[in-house]
C-alpha positions in Angstrom: 153.1 14.0 -6.4 155.6 16.2 -8.2 158.4 18.1 -6.6 156.4 21.4 -6.9 153.4 20.0 -5.0 155.5 19.2 -1.9 155.2 21.2 1.3 158.4 22.5 2.8 158.0 19.9 5.6 157.8 17.1 3.0 160.8 18.5 1.2 162.8 18.5 4.4 161.7 14.9 5.2 162.8 13.9 1.6 166.2 15.5 2.1 166.6 13.9 5.5 165.7 10.5 4.1 168.2 11.0 1.2 170.9 12.0 3.7 170.1 9.0 5.9 170.4 6.6 3.0 173.8 8.2 2.0 174.9 7.9 5.6 173.9 4.2 5.7 175.8 3.6 2.5 179.0 5.3 3.9 178.7 3.2 7.1 178.5 0.0 5.0 181.6 1.1 3.0 183.4 1.9 6.3 182.4 -1.6 7.7 183.8 -3.3 4.6 187.0 -1.3 4.8 187.3 -2.0 8.6 186.8 -5.8 8.0 189.4 -5.8 5.2 191.8 -3.8 7.4 191.4 -6.1 10.3 191.8 -9.2 8.1 195.0 -7.8 6.6 196.6 -7.2 9.9 195.4 -10.4 11.3 197.0 -12.2 8.4 200.2 -10.3 8.9 200.3 -11.2 12.6 199.8 -14.9 11.8 202.4 -14.8 9.1 204.9 -13.1 11.4 204.2 -15.6 14.1 204.9 -18.5 11.7 208.0 -16.8 10.5 209.3 -16.4 14.0 208.7 -20.1 14.8 210.5 -21.1 11.7 213.5 -18.9 12.4 213.6 -20.0 16.0 213.4 -23.6 14.7 216.4 -23.1 12.5 218.4 -21.7 15.4 217.5 -24.8 17.5 218.1 -27.3 14.7 214.4 -28.2 14.3 214.1 -31.8 13.0 212.5 -32.6 9.6 209.4 -34.1 11.2 208.7 -30.8 13.1 209.2 -28.9 9.8 206.6 -31.1 8.1 204.1 -30.5 11.0 204.8 -26.8 10.7 204.1 -27.0 7.0 200.8 -28.7 7.7 199.9 -25.9 10.0 200.8 -23.3 7.3 198.6 -25.2 4.8 195.7 -25.3 7.3 196.0 -21.6 8.0 196.0 -20.9 4.3 192.8 -23.0 3.8 191.2 -21.0 6.6 192.3 -17.8 4.8 194.4 -16.8 7.8 197.3 -16.6 5.4 197.5 -15.7 1.7 198.8 -18.2 -0.7 201.8 -15.9 -1.3 202.6 -15.8 2.4 202.2 -19.6 2.6 204.7 -20.0 -0.3 207.2 -17.7 1.5 206.9 -19.7 4.7 207.3 -22.9 2.8 210.5 -21.6 1.2 211.8 -20.6 4.7 211.3 -24.2 5.8 213.6 -25.2 2.9 212.2 -28.7 2.7 213.8 -29.3 -0.7 217.1 -29.5 1.1 215.9 -32.6 3.0 213.4 -34.3 0.6 214.6 -35.7 -2.7 212.3 -34.6 -5.6 210.5 -32.2 -3.3 208.5 -30.5 -6.2 207.1 -33.9 -7.3 206.4 -34.9 -3.7 204.7 -31.6 -3.1 202.6 -32.0 -6.3 201.5 -35.4 -5.2 200.6 -34.2 -1.7 198.5 -31.3 -3.1 196.8 -33.2 -6.1 196.9 -36.8 -4.8 198.8 -37.9 -7.9 201.7 -36.9 -10.1 200.5 -35.0 -13.2 
């Protein structure tokens, strides 16, 4: 059927269907945006929580063992995508483990890769 053979009612239905499809597409875009927005602020909240723990730990002379456990939690949160790799690196720097562990970069590499490269 061509456009010229449609009744006014069929034309209205066609337009309504087109508008409904456009509306559905916009809703999907909004859902995607909402999920990204929520994930971003969730990550920021988790990041800030870790940052507060680390700063409080420094104030209370947190022992090395506790810092290592905290680092493990940061790594786990990053694997779960609750933190970005950039946030994880920033938190790792706040822990300042290189101050306590000789050849920290090599030890870190071995911990991540299982061997020294």
